[in-house]
One Martini backbone bead per residue (centre of mass of N, CA, C, O) as a GRO file, in nm:
protein
  354
    1MET     BB    1   0.059   0.062  -0.022
    2LEU     BB    2   0.301   0.255   0.011
    3LYS     BB    3   0.403   0.216  -0.279
    4THR     BB    4   0.153   0.325  -0.418
    5ARG     BB    5   0.158   0.610  -0.293
    6LEU     BB    6   0.440   0.690  -0.402
    7LEU     BB    7   0.365   0.665  -0.702
    8VAL     BB    8   0.139   0.876  -0.698
    9LEU     BB    9   0.313   1.112  -0.593
   10LEU     BB   10   0.519   1.111  -0.825
   11ALA     BB   11   0.316   1.161  -1.054
   12SER     BB   12   0.213   1.432  -0.947
   13ILE     BB   13   0.484   1.581  -0.956
   14LEU     BB   14   0.536   1.543  -1.260
   15LEU     BB   15   0.275   1.684  -1.355
   16LEU     BB   16   0.330   1.958  -1.220
   17ALA     BB   17   0.598   2.012  -1.363
   18SER     BB   18   0.484   2.010  -1.652
   19ILE     BB   19   0.285   2.242  -1.612
   20CYS     BB   20   0.488   2.457  -1.525
   21SER     BB   21   0.658   2.439  -1.778
   22ALA     BB   22   0.434   2.519  -1.978
   23GLN     BB   23   0.374   2.795  -1.844
   24THR     BB   24   0.655   2.917  -1.882
   25VAL     BB   25   0.657   2.914  -2.195
   26MET     BB   26   0.375   3.098  -2.205
   27LEU     BB   27   0.490   3.343  -2.106
   28ASN     BB   28   0.458   3.704  -2.103
   29LEU     BB   29   0.774   3.823  -2.183
   30PRO     BB   30   1.044   3.983  -2.223
   31LEU     BB   31   1.264   4.012  -2.491
   32GLN     BB   32   1.571   4.054  -2.614
   33SER     BB   33   1.428   3.986  -2.892
   34GLN     BB   34   1.210   4.159  -3.052
   35HIS     BB   35   0.911   4.173  -3.189
   36ALA     BB   36   0.816   4.180  -3.548
   37GLU     BB   37   0.619   4.355  -3.810
   38ILE     BB   38   0.581   4.365  -4.175
   39ILE     BB   39   0.372   4.543  -4.420
   40GLN     BB   40   0.297   4.498  -4.778
   41ARG     BB   41   0.136   4.635  -5.058
   42ILE     BB   42   0.095   4.485  -5.393
   43GLY     BB   43  -0.171   4.584  -5.504
   44VAL     BB   44  -0.329   4.279  -5.374
   45THR     BB   45  -0.057   4.202  -5.228
   46ASP     BB   46   0.050   4.056  -4.933
   47ILE     BB   47   0.341   4.131  -4.728
   48THR     BB   48   0.498   3.935  -4.458
   49VAL     BB   49   0.721   4.008  -4.189
   50ASN     BB   50   0.835   3.779  -3.933
   51TYR     BB   51   1.025   3.884  -3.639
   52HIS     BB   52   1.338   3.916  -3.467
   53ARG     BB   53   1.548   4.171  -3.276
   54PRO     BB   54   1.857   4.184  -3.262
   55LEU     BB   55   2.149   4.304  -3.108
   56VAL     BB   56   2.463   4.405  -3.122
   57ASN     BB   57   2.601   4.488  -2.852
   58SER     BB   58   2.921   4.516  -2.930
   59ARG     BB   59   2.940   4.308  -3.152
   60GLN     BB   60   3.059   4.069  -3.374
   61ILE     BB   61   2.875   3.961  -3.633
   62TRP     BB   62   3.031   3.913  -3.894
   63GLY     BB   63   3.188   3.592  -3.864
   64LYS     BB   64   3.068   3.526  -3.564
   65VAL     BB   65   2.775   3.535  -3.467
   66VAL     BB   66   2.759   3.524  -3.790
   67PRO     BB   67   2.850   3.300  -3.992
   68TYR     BB   68   3.003   3.208  -4.263
   69GLY     BB   69   2.840   2.959  -4.463
   70GLU     BB   70   2.577   2.957  -4.280
   71VAL     BB   71   2.279   2.888  -4.164
   72TRP     BB   72   2.038   3.149  -4.103
   73ARG     BB   73   1.745   3.293  -3.943
   74ALA     BB   74   1.714   3.611  -3.995
   75GLY     BB   75   1.731   3.644  -3.670
   76ALA     BB   76   1.530   3.537  -3.397
   77ASN     BB   77   1.448   3.257  -3.268
   78GLU     BB   78   1.219   3.184  -3.445
   79ASN     BB   79   1.116   3.186  -3.736
   80THR     BB   80   1.149   3.354  -4.001
   81THR     BB   81   0.882   3.507  -4.190
   82VAL     BB   82   0.710   3.484  -4.518
   83THR     BB   83   0.417   3.631  -4.673
   84PHE     BB   84   0.204   3.535  -4.955
   85THR     BB   85  -0.113   3.591  -5.117
   86ASP     BB   86   0.054   3.553  -5.381
   87PRO     BB   87   0.214   3.509  -5.643
   88VAL     BB   88   0.571   3.536  -5.705
   89THR     BB   89   0.884   3.704  -5.743
   90ILE     BB   90   1.239   3.626  -5.688
   91GLU     BB   91   1.459   3.752  -5.868
   92GLY     BB   92   1.267   3.620  -6.112
   93GLN     BB   93   1.155   3.384  -5.932
   94ALA     BB   94   0.926   3.156  -5.868
   95LEU     BB   95   0.654   3.188  -5.611
   96ASP     BB   96   0.431   3.077  -5.415
   97LYS     BB   97   0.195   3.102  -5.218
   98GLY     BB   98   0.268   3.176  -4.869
   99THR     BB   99   0.456   3.036  -4.597
  100TYR     BB  100   0.799   3.110  -4.501
  101GLY     BB  101   1.105   3.023  -4.422
  102LEU     BB  102   1.370   3.249  -4.335
  103HIS     BB  103   1.689   3.220  -4.482
  104MET     BB  104   2.057   3.252  -4.454
  105ILE     BB  105   2.377   3.287  -4.636
  106PRO     BB  106   2.651   3.427  -4.553
  107GLY     BB  107   2.876   3.664  -4.719
  108GLU     BB  108   3.109   3.885  -4.820
  109ASN     BB  109   2.983   3.886  -5.149
  110GLN     BB  110   2.750   3.661  -5.086
  111TRP     BB  111   2.404   3.570  -5.074
  112THR     BB  112   2.162   3.340  -4.941
  113VAL     BB  113   1.817   3.305  -5.010
  114ILE     BB  114   1.569   3.129  -4.815
  115PHE     BB  115   1.272   2.928  -4.892
  116SER     BB  116   1.083   2.751  -4.664
  117LYS     BB  117   0.832   2.518  -4.602
  118MET     BB  118   0.940   2.555  -4.317
  119SER     BB  119   0.776   2.782  -4.062
  120THR     BB  120   0.791   2.633  -3.742
  121ALA     BB  121   1.065   2.661  -3.648
  122TRP     BB  122   1.371   2.688  -3.460
  123GLY     BB  123   1.511   2.843  -3.654
  124SER     BB  124   1.805   2.661  -3.808
  125PHE     BB  125   1.853   2.382  -3.655
  126SER     BB  126   1.629   2.208  -3.854
  127TYR     BB  127   1.733   2.250  -4.123
  128LYS     BB  128   1.632   2.159  -4.469
  129GLN     BB  129   1.706   2.157  -4.801
  130ASP     BB  130   1.458   1.971  -4.905
  131GLU     BB  131   1.254   2.228  -4.810
  132ASP     BB  132   1.295   2.397  -5.041
  133ALA     BB  133   1.147   2.640  -5.263
  134LEU     BB  134   1.390   2.866  -5.258
  135ARG     BB  135   1.685   3.011  -5.422
  136VAL     BB  136   1.890   3.308  -5.380
  137THR     BB  137   2.120   3.549  -5.505
  138VAL     BB  138   2.300   3.818  -5.338
  139LYS     BB  139   2.410   4.147  -5.267
  140PRO     BB  140   2.575   4.309  -5.047
  141GLN     BB  141   2.558   4.609  -4.841
  142THR     BB  142   2.631   4.912  -4.736
  143ALA     BB  143   2.541   5.056  -4.414
  144ASP     BB  144   2.398   5.192  -4.178
  145PHE     BB  145   2.374   5.174  -3.854
  146HIS     BB  146   2.219   4.880  -3.687
  147ASP     BB  147   2.136   4.753  -3.390
  148ALA     BB  148   1.865   4.660  -3.497
  149LEU     BB  149   1.714   4.441  -3.659
  150THR     BB  150   1.582   4.493  -3.999
  151TYR     BB  151   1.289   4.542  -4.203
  152ASP     BB  152   1.234   4.657  -4.541
  153PHE     BB  153   1.052   4.858  -4.779
  154ASP     BB  154   1.175   4.919  -5.098
  155ASP     BB  155   1.110   5.045  -5.392
  156VAL     BB  156   0.808   5.115  -5.435
  157LYS     BB  157   0.575   4.967  -5.658
  158PRO     BB  158   0.299   4.854  -5.822
  159ASP     BB  159   0.478   4.550  -5.877
  160SER     BB  160   0.704   4.622  -5.646
  161ALA     BB  161   0.976   4.526  -5.413
  162VAL     BB  162   1.223   4.573  -5.153
  163ILE     BB  163   1.372   4.354  -4.939
  164THR     BB  164   1.548   4.463  -4.635
  165LEU     BB  165   1.820   4.375  -4.456
  166ARG     BB  166   1.930   4.526  -4.139
  167TRP     BB  167   2.266   4.504  -3.992
  168GLU     BB  168   2.461   4.699  -3.873
  169LYS     BB  169   2.657   4.744  -4.190
  170VAL     BB  170   2.428   4.565  -4.338
  171ALA     BB  171   2.270   4.494  -4.659
  172VAL     BB  172   1.986   4.278  -4.778
  173PRO     BB  173   1.856   4.251  -5.094
  174PHE     BB  174   1.519   4.164  -5.232
  175LYS     BB  175   1.308   4.105  -5.502
  176VAL     BB  176   0.953   4.171  -5.534
  177ALA     BB  177   0.702   4.037  -5.759
  178VAL     BB  178   0.409   4.099  -5.960
  179ASN     BB  179   0.128   4.004  -6.146
  180LEU     BB  180  -0.091   4.238  -6.159
  181ASN     BB  181  -0.318   4.160  -6.357
  182ASP     BB  182  -0.364   3.868  -6.261
  183THR     BB  183  -0.422   3.923  -5.957
  184VAL     BB  184  -0.653   4.122  -5.996
  185GLU     BB  185  -0.839   3.944  -6.168
  186ALA     BB  186  -0.867   3.716  -5.961
  187SER     BB  187  -0.986   3.899  -5.741
  188ILE     BB  188  -1.232   3.995  -5.893
  189HIS     BB  189  -1.371   3.723  -5.940
  190GLN     BB  190  -1.403   3.660  -5.639
  191GLN     BB  191  -1.563   3.916  -5.546
  192LEU     BB  192  -1.803   3.875  -5.775
  193ARG     BB  193  -1.930   3.613  -5.617
  194GLY     BB  194  -2.054   3.788  -5.421
  195LEU     BB  195  -2.225   4.061  -5.307
  196ASN     BB  196  -2.097   4.263  -5.518
  197GLN     BB  197  -2.274   4.177  -5.777
  198TYR     BB  198  -2.536   4.369  -5.666
  199TYR     BB  199  -2.353   4.625  -5.739
  200TRP     BB  200  -2.277   4.884  -5.943
  201GLU     BB  201  -2.000   4.975  -5.822
  202SER     BB  202  -1.832   4.721  -5.876
  203TRP     BB  203  -1.839   4.720  -6.189
  204ASP     BB  204  -1.737   5.011  -6.219
  205ASP     BB  205  -1.463   4.975  -6.081
  206VAL     BB  206  -1.350   4.767  -6.276
  207ALA     BB  207  -1.378   4.929  -6.538
  208THR     BB  208  -1.204   5.167  -6.439
  209TYR     BB  209  -0.947   5.011  -6.403
  210TYR     BB  210  -0.910   4.927  -6.696
  211LEU     BB  211  -0.918   5.211  -6.817
  212THR     BB  212  -0.683   5.343  -6.658
  213ASN     BB  213  -0.480   5.093  -6.764
  214LYS     BB  214  -0.539   5.007  -7.059
  215ILE     BB  215  -0.721   4.734  -7.021
  216ASN     BB  216  -0.959   4.524  -7.106
  217LEU     BB  217  -1.197   4.676  -7.269
  218ASP     BB  218  -1.404   4.457  -7.327
  219GLN     BB  219  -1.449   4.390  -7.029
  220ALA     BB  220  -1.522   4.672  -6.935
  221LEU     BB  221  -1.786   4.689  -7.101
  222LYS     BB  222  -1.926   4.448  -6.969
  223ASP     BB  223  -1.915   4.557  -6.677
  224GLU     BB  224  -2.070   4.821  -6.733
  225ASP     BB  225  -2.330   4.686  -6.832
  226GLN     BB  226  -2.380   4.547  -6.561
  227SER     BB  227  -2.407   4.804  -6.395
  228ILE     BB  228  -2.649   4.916  -6.559
  229LYS     BB  229  -2.836   4.676  -6.505
  230VAL     BB  230  -2.859   4.727  -6.204
  231GLU     BB  231  -2.790   5.061  -6.245
  232ALA     BB  232  -2.867   5.352  -6.393
  233ARG     BB  233  -2.610   5.604  -6.420
  234PHE     BB  234  -2.401   5.852  -6.457
  235ASP     BB  235  -2.138   5.707  -6.379
  236ASN     BB  236  -2.157   5.450  -6.574
  237LEU     BB  237  -2.221   5.601  -6.838
  238ILE     BB  238  -1.964   5.779  -6.850
  239THR     BB  239  -1.769   5.541  -6.849
  240LYS     BB  240  -1.871   5.412  -7.105
  241SER     BB  241  -1.795   5.647  -7.291
  242LYS     BB  242  -1.486   5.620  -7.236
  243ILE     BB  243  -1.450   5.335  -7.339
  244LEU     BB  244  -1.553   5.384  -7.628
  245GLU     BB  245  -1.343   5.598  -7.693
  246ALA     BB  246  -1.093   5.410  -7.645
  247MET     BB  247  -1.210   5.212  -7.886
  248GLY     BB  248  -1.321   5.421  -8.124
  249ARG     BB  249  -1.645   5.468  -8.044
  250LYS     BB  250  -1.778   5.768  -8.080
  251ASP     BB  251  -2.084   5.743  -8.126
  252ASP     BB  252  -2.139   5.562  -7.880
  253ALA     BB  253  -2.019   5.761  -7.676
  254THR     BB  254  -2.228   5.988  -7.721
  255VAL     BB  255  -2.478   5.834  -7.633
  256ALA     BB  256  -2.382   5.771  -7.343
  257ARG     BB  257  -2.327   6.064  -7.258
  258ASN     BB  258  -2.617   6.175  -7.296
  259GLU     BB  259  -2.744   5.977  -7.095
  260ALA     BB  260  -2.584   6.072  -6.854
  261LEU     BB  261  -2.667   6.378  -6.851
  262GLU     BB  262  -2.971   6.320  -6.794
  263LYS     BB  263  -2.889   6.194  -6.491
  264ALA     BB  264  -2.765   6.440  -6.381
  265SER     BB  265  -2.666   6.638  -6.147
  266ALA     BB  266  -2.554   6.938  -6.056
  267GLN     BB  267  -2.284   6.831  -5.941
  268GLN     BB  268  -2.207   6.637  -6.169
  269LEU     BB  269  -2.191   6.850  -6.389
  270TYR     BB  270  -1.978   7.027  -6.262
  271PHE     BB  271  -1.751   6.804  -6.227
  272TYR     BB  272  -1.742   6.736  -6.524
  273GLY     BB  273  -1.650   7.012  -6.616
  274ARG     BB  274  -1.386   7.007  -6.450
  275GLN     BB  275  -1.272   6.764  -6.592
  276LEU     BB  276  -1.255   6.896  -6.870
  277GLN     BB  277  -1.058   7.114  -6.781
  278GLY     BB  278  -0.832   6.909  -6.703
  279GLU     BB  279  -0.839   6.824  -7.029
  280LYS     BB  280  -0.851   7.097  -7.199
  281LYS     BB  281  -1.192   7.137  -7.235
  282GLN     BB  282  -1.330   7.429  -7.224
  283GLU     BB  283  -1.582   7.443  -7.410
  284GLU     BB  284  -1.716   7.189  -7.302
  285ALA     BB  285  -1.739   7.292  -7.015
  286PHE     BB  286  -1.914   7.541  -7.072
  287ALA     BB  287  -2.152   7.378  -7.184
  288ILE     BB  288  -2.213   7.236  -6.916
  289PHE     BB  289  -2.263   7.488  -6.743
  290ARG     BB  290  -2.504   7.588  -6.910
  291SER     BB  291  -2.677   7.335  -6.877
  292ASN     BB  292  -2.696   7.349  -6.571
  293ALA     BB  293  -2.837   7.630  -6.554
  294LYS     BB  294  -3.092   7.533  -6.712
  295LYS     BB  295  -3.167   7.280  -6.531
  296PHE     BB  296  -3.031   7.432  -6.249
  297PRO     BB  297  -3.081   7.756  -6.167
  298ASP     BB  298  -3.072   7.736  -5.821
  299TYR     BB  299  -2.801   7.608  -5.800
  300TRP     BB  300  -2.486   7.669  -5.679
  301THR     BB  301  -2.313   7.520  -5.903
  302SER     BB  302  -2.433   7.673  -6.140
  303HIS     BB  303  -2.312   7.948  -6.058
  304VAL     BB  304  -2.019   7.864  -6.066
  305GLY     BB  305  -2.014   7.785  -6.363
  306MET     BB  306  -2.094   8.072  -6.470
  307ALA     BB  307  -1.854   8.216  -6.347
  308ARG     BB  308  -1.655   8.070  -6.532
  309VAL     BB  309  -1.761   8.165  -6.798
  310TYR     BB  310  -1.734   8.475  -6.751
  311SER     BB  311  -1.436   8.468  -6.676
  312GLY     BB  312  -1.343   8.353  -6.956
  313GLN     BB  313  -1.473   8.624  -7.103
  314GLY     BB  314  -1.419   8.884  -6.899
  315ASP     BB  315  -1.697   8.899  -6.719
  316PHE     BB  316  -1.676   8.999  -6.395
  317ASP     BB  317  -1.951   9.106  -6.308
  318LYS     BB  318  -2.113   8.847  -6.364
  319ALA     BB  319  -1.933   8.658  -6.202
  320VAL     BB  320  -1.988   8.789  -5.925
  321LYS     BB  321  -2.295   8.743  -5.919
  322GLU     BB  322  -2.280   8.433  -5.933
  323MET     BB  323  -2.109   8.402  -5.671
  324GLN     BB  324  -2.316   8.527  -5.483
  325SER     BB  325  -2.533   8.308  -5.534
  326ALA     BB  326  -2.360   8.073  -5.437
  327LEU     BB  327  -2.315   8.177  -5.146
  328ALA     BB  328  -2.624   8.180  -5.070
  329GLY     BB  329  -2.648   7.844  -5.137
  330THR     BB  330  -2.444   7.725  -4.966
  331PRO     BB  331  -2.429   7.458  -4.715
  332ASP     BB  332  -2.115   7.512  -4.631
  333ASP     BB  333  -1.810   7.625  -4.509
  334ALA     BB  334  -1.611   7.501  -4.709
  335ASN     BB  335  -1.738   7.620  -4.964
  336ARG     BB  336  -1.735   7.913  -4.877
  337ALA     BB  337  -1.428   7.953  -4.860
  338ASN     BB  338  -1.375   7.899  -5.162
  339LEU     BB  339  -1.570   8.115  -5.282
  340GLU     BB  340  -1.429   8.360  -5.152
  341LYS     BB  341  -1.170   8.327  -5.313
  342TYR     BB  342  -1.301   8.362  -5.589
  343MET     BB  343  -1.418   8.640  -5.540
  344LYS     BB  344  -1.151   8.794  -5.507
  345ARG     BB  345  -1.049   8.730  -5.789
  346LEU     BB  346  -1.280   8.857  -5.950
  347GLN     BB  347  -1.247   9.146  -5.825
  348SER     BB  348  -0.941   9.133  -5.961
  349LYS     BB  349  -0.959   9.010  -6.249
  350ASP     BB  350  -0.928   8.686  -6.204
  351ASP     BB  351  -0.911   8.395  -6.358
  352ILE     BB  352  -1.053   8.092  -6.224
  353ASN     BB  353  -0.943   7.890  -6.464
  354ARG     BB  354  -0.618   7.917  -6.373
   0.00000   0.00000   0.00000
C-alpha cells in the first residue's frame, strides 16, 4: 500500500512539474530580441515579414556571431517568416503564395536567401535543404549602422518592392514582384462571386480600373454594361462613354455620354465640367456649365459654373454676381471658404479658370 501511495505521489509531482514547465514556456515576458512584423501591399498582394530583432550590443556580428557560409535564421528566436497572399517572383524566380521560413547564408561578397516550406521551426537548427521552395543569391551592401536588426520595404512600385534586411553595417536586399494584372483579375473574379455582384458600384469600379490602366477594354465594357443593368446612373454611363471612346467607337460614346448627362445631378454636371477643364477641354466644359444652369437654375454649383463661364469670357461683373448667388446658396462652411477665395479673385479681375 505504501509503495502504491509513493508511486501516486511521484506521478503527481511529475505532472505538476510538467504543467509548471508548460506554463513557464507560455508566459508573456519581455524578450531580449523583440518581436516585430512589417506588412506591405503590392497591388492586391500582401507581403508580411514576421521576425525578432537581435541587437548588435557591441558584438562583432558578421563572421563571428553570424558565421559566414552557414545557414542563419535571418533574425532571432523562432523562424523568421515571410508570407505572400499571391504568387510572386523573387529576383525573377517564381514562388507560389504561402508562408515560408526565411533563412540566409551570409558571405562576404554574396548571400543566399532561402525560402523554406518549413515555417514553424525554431530558428535554423532543424533546417533541411530538401525543404527549400526557392533559393536566390544576392549581393550585400554597406549600410548605416543599425543596432537592432530590421526589415524594410524599399523602392516600392505598383508591381514590386525590395525587401531589405539591415543589421550592423550590412544591408541585404532582394526584389519581390507580382504579375499585377493577373493577380488583380483573379481577385476581381473572386470578389464578384459574392455580395459585390449585386451592386452597380462594384462593376463600375472594375471597369474603371481597366479603363484607367488601358487594359482589357472589351471586358471593361462588359462589366460596365453589367453595372448599368443593375442600376443605370450618371456614373456608370459616363464611364461607359469613356470606354467606348478609348475603343475608338466615338458615335457610341456620344450616345452613352448624352444618356449620362440626362441622369446627372447639378453637382455631377459641375464636377464633370471641371473634369473636362482638367483635360484642357475648355469649350466643352463651358457648354456643360451652361447646360447645368439651364437645367438647375437655382442650384449653387450652377452659379459657380456660370461664374467660370463669365470669368473665361472676361466679364467679371457678371461672374461676381453669379458667385454671390453661389455663396447665398452654398450649404456648408468648407464650400463657402473656397467660394470666398474665388470671389476675391474675380473682384481683382483674375480668371478663376487658371
